[in-house]
N, C-alpha and C positions, 0 to 999 in steps of 0.2 A: 435611315442612316444609323449605323451602330456607333454609339458614342461610349468609349471605354471610360472607366473611372478616372484615369489620368487625364484624358482629354477633357472630361467634364470639369475636373479641378482646374486645369489650365484655362478653360473658357471662363469659369467663374473669376479666376484671378485676372485675366486680361480685361474683362468687363469692369471689375472693381478698380483696376488700375486706370483705365481710361476715364472712369467716372470720378477719379480724384482730381482731374484737371479742372481749373476754374472755367466756368462757362463764359465769363466775360471779365473785363478789367476790374469790376467791382467785387467779384466773388473771391473767396479765399481759396488758396491751393489746398487740396486734401493731403498733400505731402509737403507740409511747410518746413520740415526739418528732418534730421537724421533719426530722431526719436520716432517720428511718425512713420518713416520708412521701416524702422525696426519693428514697429507694431504691425505694419502691413505684412512684412515677411513672416512674423510669428502667427498672425491670424490666418494666413493662407498656407501654413505648414510648408513653406518653401525650404527645402533641405539644402545642405551643403553650402550654407552662407556663413562667411566669416564675420569679422568685425566690420561694421559699416562706417562709411566716412562721407564727408561732403562731396567727394568725387563720385561715390556711388549714387548719392541723391541726385546729382546733376545728370549722371548717365541714365538713371531710371526715368527721370523726367523727359530726356530726349527720346528714349524708347517709347515712353507713353505717348508722345506726340506722333511717333511713327505708327503706333497701333491705332490712334484716333484717325489718322489718314486712311488706314485700311478699312475702318468702319464707314468712312465717307466715300470709299471708292465707287465710281459709277458703274463698274462692270468687273467681271471675273478677271479679265486680262490685266486691268490696272491693279487689282488687289494682288494677283499672282506676282506681278513685277515687284511690288512693294514688299511682299512677304519674302520673296527670294532674296532681295537685298538685305532685309532685316536678319534672316537666319544665316546668310552667308557671312555677314559682318560679325555675327556672334560666334563663329567658329564651331558650328554644329558638329557634335561628335556623338552619334547615337550609341547607346550601350544599355544592356539589360542590367537590372538591379532588383533586389528584393530587400527593402529596408523598412524599419519602423512598423513591422507587422503587416506590410502590404506584400501581396504575392508579386511574382515577376512582372515587371513593367519596363518601359523604355524611357530613359532620360536622354534628352537631346543635347544638353549642355555638356561642355568638356569638364572633366574633373578640375576643380580649382577655379572655375569660371567666376567672374564677377556676378553680382546679383542682376545687373542689367543684361549681361549676356545670357544668364540663366533664364530670365524672363523672356528675352527675345527668342531664344531657341525653343523652349518648351511651349510658350504661348503662341509663337509664330507657327510652330508645327501644328498645333491644335487648329489654328485658323486655316492653315494649308489644307488640312483634311476636309474642311468645308468647301473650299474652292475645288478640290479634286472631285468631291462628290456632287458638284454642280449646285451647291447650296449656299453660295456666297451671299445671296439676297437675305439669308437668315441673320446676317450681321447687320443690325439695325440701330437706329436712333429713335427715341421716343417721339411720337407724333404730336404730343401735347405742345401747344404753342409756347408755353413757358418752361418747357423741359426738353433738353437734348441729350439725356442720359443714354448711354449705350446699353444694348442688351443683345442676347442671342435668342432668336425666336425658335424655340424647340417644340412649338405646337405642331400637332399632326398635319394640319392643313395650311401652315405658314401664315396664319391670320393675326398673330399678335401685333398690336399697334402701339402699345404703351409699355414703358419700363415696369410699371406696376399698375395692374388694373384696379387695385384698391385705392390708389391715390390719384394718379394722373387720369386713368380711364374713368373712374367714378366721378371725379371732379368735372370732367367734360360732359359726361352723361347728365349729371345734375344740372349743369348750366344750360344744356340744350333743353331739358325738360322745363326748367323755369322760363326760358325764352318762349317755348311753345305755349305755356300757360298764360304768360303775359300777353302774347299776341292773340290768343283765343279770348281773353277777357276784354280785349280791345281798348 
């Protein structure tokens, strides 16, 4: 599957956005306030965003929940339905642009769109490309029992199981090794 620079940026953004959601009632929200949203927008180079407000924060949190549901979709048909609703509500308006030193690429959000609609349109389209390519199963959650972070499996053979092999994957492998050693020692 060919993944363009824009699609890769949108995938990174949607994964990071989904991962800002608290995993349970005890966890903190990764987007606790407008300042955090502004930092998220800046760190992901999201263009054409004006002054952010509490309304924007609330709208982005709602979009985040809808993206999380797409990552949890049991099949491509369910994911497609959710993506269609998300991008339709965003008022998707594809247009070519070449800004900030980037060559021609497509923006899917309408000029002047809110940050929530911007994220819904661009990130929704990135996820749509995966469904169209028959790759919806690459939208995953970490298999570590104590981690449910979202990620996109871009491995050649679709074998990635953990959000980060250095943390979640390594921790589970070490635990399994210690359990085998303990059992062998009797």
